[in-house]
N, C-alpha and C positions, 0 to 999 in steps of 0.2 A: 791765798789758800795754799797749804803745803801740798806738794805733789804726792799722789797716792803711791805707796810702795806695795807692790803685789806680793812681796815676800813676807808680809805680815797681814794680820787680820784687822788691824785698826789704823786709823790715821787721824791727824789733828786738823780740825777746821779752824784755821787762823782767824776767820771772821768772828768766831764765837769765843775763842780762847782769850782770857785776860791775864794769863800768867799768874794764877792764884796759888800755885804750888801744891794744891791738894793732891793731884794725880802723882806728882813727883814723890811725895812722902808715902803714898800708897804702894808704889811700885816695889815688889819684893827683890828685884834684881838690879835696882838703881839704874834703870835704863832711860829715865826721863830727866831732862834738864830744862830750865827756863832761861831762854836767851831772848833779849829784846822784848820781854814781857809776853813771850809765846812759848808754849811747851814744845820741846823737841825730843823725839824718840830716837835713841841710839840703836840702830838696827842690830848690831852684833850682841847686844845685851837683852833685847826684848824677847820674851818667851810666849807672848800672846795670851797671858793669863786673864786679861780683861779686868784686872783690878782698877785700872785707871778709868775704864768705861763705867764701872759701877759708881765710882765716887765723884766724877766730874759734875760740879753743880751747874755747869753752863751748857751741857750736852755738846761739848766741843770735841770729845773723843768719839769718833764715828766708826762703827763696825763695817767690815767689808764682807758681804755675802753675795750670792747670785740673785739678781732680780728675778722674780717669778716669770717675767715676760721672756727672759733669755732662754728658757727651756723650749720655747716655741720653735726654735731653729731646728729641732730634731723632729723626725717623722713619727717616732714612737717615744712617748714620754712615760717614765717610771718614777714614782715617788717611794722612797724608803724613809718613813718617819721614825724618828727616835721614839722609844717607848715613853719618853717624857711628854709627848704630845697628848697621850691619853689622860694625863693628869691635869690638863689645863681647863677642863670644862665642868668640873665638879661632878654632880650626880646627873647632869643633864644629858650626857651621851656616853654610850659604851663604845669600846674600841671598834666594833664592826660598823657602827654608824659613822664614826669619824673617818674610817677608811673609805666608806661609800661616798661621803661628802668630798673627799679628796678626788675621787674619780669624777664627781660632778663638776669640780673646779677645773677640769681639763686634762687630768692625767689618764693615760690609756691603761695603766696598770699600777696598783699600789701593793706594797709588800710589808708584812708585819715583821719588823726587825727583831722583835722580842723572841721569835722562834729561833733566829740565828744566835741570839744571846745564849739561849739554852744549849744550842749545839756547841758554842764556843766554850761553855762551862765544861762540857765533856772532853773537848780537845785539850783544855788546860789540864784536866785530870790525867789525860794520857801523857802529856809532857811531864808532869810532876811524877808520875809513876816511873817513867823512863829515866828521869834525871834526878837522882837523889841528892846530889850536891851540885853547885853550892846553894846556899840558902841565905836569906829568903829570895824567892823569885818574885819579880815585880811586874804588876799588870802593865800591859801596853795600851789599854783602852783609851786613856786620856792623852791626847797629843801634847798637851801643855806639860804634863808630867814627864813625858819623854824628852821634851826640849829642856826642861828644868834639869834633868839628870845629865843631859849632854853638856850643859854649861856650868852648872854648879857642882855636880857630882860625877864627873866624867869617868871615874874609876868604877862606877856602878852600872855602866852601859851593858856589861856582860850579864847582868842579873835580870835585865828586861826580857820577859818571856817572848820568844820569837814567833808569836802568833798574831796575825792581823786582827784588828778590832772588828766586831760584827758588821758594822756598816760597809766595810770593804769586802768582807766575805759574802755578804748578801748581794752586793753589786756585781761581784765576780761571777757568782752563780747565775744571777738573772740575765746578764748580758749573753751568756752562753745559751741558756735555756730559751729565752725569747727569740734570739736570732735563729735558732734551730727550729722551734715550733712554728714561728710565723714567717720564716723565710725572709727575714729582714737583715740587711747588712749591719754588722755590729756598730759601725760608725754612725748609723742612722738612729741608734737608740740612745736617748738621753736619760741618764739616771741621776737623780738628785737626792741628797739627804736633807730631811727637814730637821733642822738642828737647833738646840738650845744655846749654842755658843758659836762665836765667829772663828774660834781656833780650828774648827773642822775644815774651814776654807783653806788654811795654810797646809794642813795635811793632805788636802786634795791637790792644790797647786804645786806643792813642793814636798811630796811624800819622802819620808826618811828611809823607809824600808821597801819601797816599790820603785820600779823603773817609771811607772805611770799609774796614777790612781785609777781604780775601776769606776769611780764616781766622776760626774761631769760638773758638779757644783753642789752648793749647800744653800738652801733657802731658810731664812730664820723663822722660828715659830711666831715671833712678833708680827712678821709681815703677813702671814696668812691667818692669824688668829681671828681677826674680825670677820673675815669671809666665812670661816668655819662656824663661828659663834652665831652669826646671822642665820645660817641654815639650820643649826641645832635648835634655835628658838622657834623657827618656823616649822620644824619637823612635826608631822602628825603621828609618827611612829611611837608607840609606847616604848618605854625603856625596858627592854627585855634581854635576857641572856640567850639570845637566839643562837649564838655560836660559842657557847661557853667552853666547849671541848676543843675548839680550834685555836685558842690563844694560849700562850705560855705564861703562866704565872711566874715561873722561875725567871723567864726572860724579862718580864715587866719589872721585876725587882731591881734590874740593873739601873733603873732611872734614879735610884737613891743610893746614898753611901751605904756600903755593906751588902748591897744586892748581889754583886758579883761573887763575893766569898760565900754568901748564903747558899748558893747553888752548888758549892763544892763539897766533896766528901772529906776533904782535908780540914780538920777542925782547928789545927794550929795555924790559923790565918787571921790577918788583921786588916781592918779597913780604916782609912783616914780621909777626911775631907777638909778642904780649906787650904789655902796656899801656905800659911805660916805653920800649921800643924804638919803639912806634907814635908816642908823643909826640915822641921824638927825631927821627924821620924827617919828621914833619909840621912840626917846627921848621925842618928843612932845606928843605922845600917852600915854607914861608912866606917864607923868606929868599932864595928864588930859586935854590937850588943844584941842583935836580933837573929843570931844564927839558929835559934831553936824555932823560928817561925818559918813555915813552909811557903806561904804566899802572902804578898802585901798588895792590897788594893789601895791606890792613891787617887783621889779625885781633887782637882784644884778648886772646883766650885763648892761653896758651902752646902752641906747636905747632899752633895753629889750633883748629877746633871740637872735635877729639878731646880738647882740654884743657879743655873746658867744665866748670863746677863741678857740673853735674847729670848727669855721666856716671858709669858704674859701674866701667869698666875703667881700669887704670893707663894714662896717656896714652902712654907710650912703647911699651907693648904694643899699644895701639890704633893708634898710628901705623904700627907694623910690619904690623899686620893690614890696614890700608888699602893700604899699599904692595903687599902680597901680592895683594889683590883687584884692585888696579889692573893688575897684571901679568897676572892671569888673564883679565880682561875687556877688555883693551885691543886686541883683535883688529881691530876696525873701528868706524867711526863708526856710531852708531845713529840719527842724526838726519837728516832730509831738509833739506838746506841751502836748497833752493828754498822750502820751506814756511816756514822761519825768516825768510828774506829778505822773503817776503810779509807775514808777521805783523809784522815789524819796521817795514815801510812803513806798515802799518795802525796803528802805535803800540800794538800789543798788549803790548809789554814796558815801555812808557814810564810814567814818573811822571805822576800827575794834577796835581801841583803841585810846584814847586821846593822844595828844602831851604832853609829860612830861618835866618839867624843868630839865635842866642839867647845872647848873651854874658852873663857874670855881671853882676848889677846894679852900677851905680857906687856910690860912697860916699854920694852924694846926687844927686837929680834936678836940684837947683839947682847950676849950674856954680860960682858963687862959694862956696857952702857946701861943695861937693865939694873945691875947692882948699884951703879952710880945714881940712877933715877930713884931707886928705892931709898937710898940714903937721903936724897933731896926731898922725897915725899915725907919721910919720917921727921925731917927737920921742919918742914912746912906744917906738919900736924902739931908739933910742939908750939909753933907760933899762934896757931888758931885757938879760939876760945873753947871749942868742944861742946857748944850748946846746940848744934845741929838745927839752927833756925830755918835754913833754906833760903834766906833772903838773897844770898849770893847767886842763886840759880842752880846750885848743886844740892843734892838731898841731905848731905851732912858734911861736917868738916873734913873727915877723912877722904871723902870722894872729891871735895874741892881740891885738896892737896894733890890727889892723883890727877885730876883734870888739869891742874896747873903744870904739873910735871910733863904731861902729855902735850901741853901747848894749847889745850882747849879752853883754858880759863886763866885768870891771873889771881894770885894770892890776895891782891888788893881788892878783889871783888867782895871780899868779906868786909862788911861795914865797920867792924871793930878794928881791923888792920888799917882800913882807910882812915878811920878816925884817929888812930895813933899818928899817922903821917900828918894830918892837919894840926894836931896838937903841937907836934914838934915844929911845924912851920910857923 
C-alpha cells in the first residue's frame, strides 16, 4: 500500500490498483504514471481535482478526509455543512431539519454556511467596486482552481480575488463568537466542514492564503449521508417551511455552477464548471480575450459543488433540488449590508497572504542544461509514434519523452520503440 501523503487529498491503494491507466488518461495535469502496474501520483503536478477518483473502476483512488470520530477530541464541536448537503435528500427534508439532525448526531452547534455565502457576495462586490482593473477577477472559492492557476497559469495568480471562501469566514467568526459567549478556550473548539470534495482537506491542512486554517477538518457528505437519511425517514415532523426567512436562497445557490455570480450586481460575469472547460477559459484569460468580463467563477466539479466526488445524490437531481430551495428561500436578503461593509473595511474577509505561483519544475535548474534537455526531449518525441496509448506508463508520447529526459523512464518503455529493437536484433 502506498504511503499516504497528507499534502494531497487522495492516495492510491496498491492492493486494489491493477494499473489500468484509466486514471492516468483522466488526469488534466498529467500527474499520474503507471509503474510496475500500479498508479503513482506525482506530488508536484497533482492539483487534487478528483478526476482520478471519479473514473477509477476499481476504487483504488481513496479520498483523504477527517473521520467523523476524530471530532470527538474537542470539548465543543461545530459543524459547518456546505449548502450542497441540503440538496442530497430530495423533498424529504428541509434545511432546518437537516441542521437539527446534525446536532442529534453529536455536534454541539451547527451553522448554515449559505448565510456566509451571501455575505461573501457582498464582500466581492465591495472589492470589485474598489478595484476597477485588472479584469477579469477570478473567484477563490474552489481550492482546486487556485491550485490549477498556480501550476498551469501562474501569471494569473494576481487576478484571484483576495477574499477567503465562505467556509473559512464562517469558521473564523464562529471560533471567536463561541469562545466569547461560552467561555471556552479557542483550542477546545473543533470546527469541521461537511464537504462534497476531498480538496477542501488540502486547503485546511495546507492553506495557500492563511497562516493556519480556521477549520479543524472536513467530513465527507458520503460518510454521514446514511446517518442523516435514516433519521429523515424516521422523522415524524411534517415537511414545513418553519424557518423560511432564516435561510439564504442567495447563499444556497452557491452549491451549483453560476450560483456565486447570480448573487452579484455585476452582470458582466461568467461561470464555468468542469476541469476541461475551466482550463479552456483560463487559456482565454491568459491570452487577454476576456478583459471585458468583471468576474469569473470557475468550479472544477461538473455542475459545481453538487458534482463533487464525495456527494451521495445524483448531481442532476441535486442541482434540481438546489434550484427548488433557491426559489423557496429567495424572498429577501438575509444579510445586513452595513455590517458586511464594515467587516470588509476591517479586512475580515481578506487573505492573510497572496496566492503565489507554483509552476511545474523546469527540465533542469541550470539554463544551459535545460536547453539541452529540451533538445533531447524534442528528438525523443520525433522517434515516438504519437498515438498516446499510455501502455508505456506515461499519459502520452510527449510526456514519456519528458520523463525519459528527466530520468524517470526510458524511451524504450514504448512498445513500438522496443519492437524496433527486436526487429533489428
